[in-house]
C-alpha positions in Angstrom: -10.0 -14.7 10.8 -13.3 -13.3 9.5 -13.7 -10.1 7.5 -11.9 -7.4 9.4 -13.9 -4.2 10.1 -10.8 -2.0 10.4 -7.1 -1.8 9.7 -6.2 -2.4 13.3 -8.2 -5.6 13.3 -6.7 -6.7 10.0 -3.2 -6.2 11.3 -3.9 -7.8 14.7 -4.8 -11.0 12.8 -1.4 -11.3 11.1 1.8 -13.1 12.2 4.1 -10.8 14.2 6.7 -10.2 11.4 4.1 -9.4 8.7 2.2 -7.2 11.2 5.4 -5.2 11.9 6.2 -4.7 8.2 2.7 -3.7 7.3 2.4 -1.4 10.3 5.5 0.4 9.1 4.1 0.5 5.6 0.8 1.9 7.0 2.7 4.6 8.9 4.7 5.6 5.9 1.6 5.9 3.7 -0.2 7.8 6.4 2.7 10.3 6.8 2.9 10.8 3.1 -0.8 11.3 2.7 -2.0 12.9 6.0 -5.4 13.8 4.6 -6.1 10.2 3.5 -8.5 8.0 5.4 -8.2 4.3 6.2 -10.8 1.7 5.4 -11.1 -1.9 4.5 -11.9 -2.6 0.9 -11.9 -6.0 -0.7 -10.7 -7.3 2.7 -7.5 -5.2 2.5 -6.4 -2.1 4.3 -7.0 0.8 1.9 -6.2 4.5 1.9 -8.6 6.8 0.2 -8.2 10.5 -0.5 -11.4 12.5 -0.8 -13.2 9.2 -1.1 -11.1 7.9 -4.0 -8.7 5.0 -4.0 -5.2 5.9 -3.2 -3.3 2.7 -2.3 -4.0 -0.6 -0.5 -1.9 -3.4 0.9 -2.3 -6.9 2.1 -0.6 -9.9 3.6 -0.5 -13.3 1.9 1.0 -16.6 3.0 4.5 -16.1 1.6 4.6 -12.4 0.7 2.9 -9.0 1.1 1.6 -6.7 -1.6 1.2 -3.0 -2.2 -1.4 -2.0 -4.8 -0.8 1.4 -6.2 -3.0 0.5 -9.3 -1.4 3.2 -11.4 0.3 3.4 -14.7 1.9 6.7 -13.7 3.6 5.1 -10.8 5.0 2.4 -13.0 6.1 4.8 -15.6 7.8 7.2 -13.1 9.6 4.5 -11.1 9.8 1.5 -13.3 13.4 0.7 -12.7 13.1 1.0 -8.9 9.9 -1.1 -8.9 11.3 -3.9 -11.0 12.3 -6.1 -8.1 8.8 -5.8 -6.7 6.6 -5.8 -9.8 4.2 -8.7 -9.9 1.6 -7.8 -12.5 -0.7 -4.9 -13.3 -0.6 -2.5 -10.4 0.8 -5.0 -7.9 4.1 -4.7 -6.0 5.1 -7.9 -4.1 7.6 -8.0 -1.3 8.6 -10.2 1.7 9.0 -9.3 5.3 12.8 -9.8 4.9 12.9 -7.4 2.0 10.1 -4.8 2.2 9.7 -2.0 -0.2 12.0 0.9 0.9 10.2 3.7 2.7 11.6 6.3 0.3 10.0 4.4 -2.6 6.7 4.1 -0.8 6.6 7.9 -0.3 7.3 8.4 -4.0 4.5 6.1 -4.9 2.0 7.8 -2.6 3.1 11.3 -3.9 2.4 10.3 -7.5 -0.9 8.8 -6.6 -1.9 12.0 -4.7 -0.9 14.0 -7.7 -2.9 11.8 -10.0 -6.0 12.1 -7.9 -5.8 15.8 -7.4 -5.1 16.4 -11.1 -8.2 14.3 -12.0 -10.5 16.3 -9.8 
């Protein structure tokens, strides 16, 4: 697959199970951040709020990742994130054990708060 031009194209290029998990993730993020816009950045689906990075996600061979890129997210939900934490700002999960929807909503709310407080 070449460089995708949009999130739909990105998802269409994935295996069925990864596509389903990431589509659910996409819907959860979109519902938690209805003013956010979708784009492709660094070849990954990315949500931006008022032009600023909110979160992104991606599929890899044996896992998927969510990139909240935020110390505040890690500080607020460190214990809940431990099973997924894979380095600075990266949460790693599998299609068999995706990040719970409730936790994704919490992450997005913190990121929105960070962005709106920084404005």
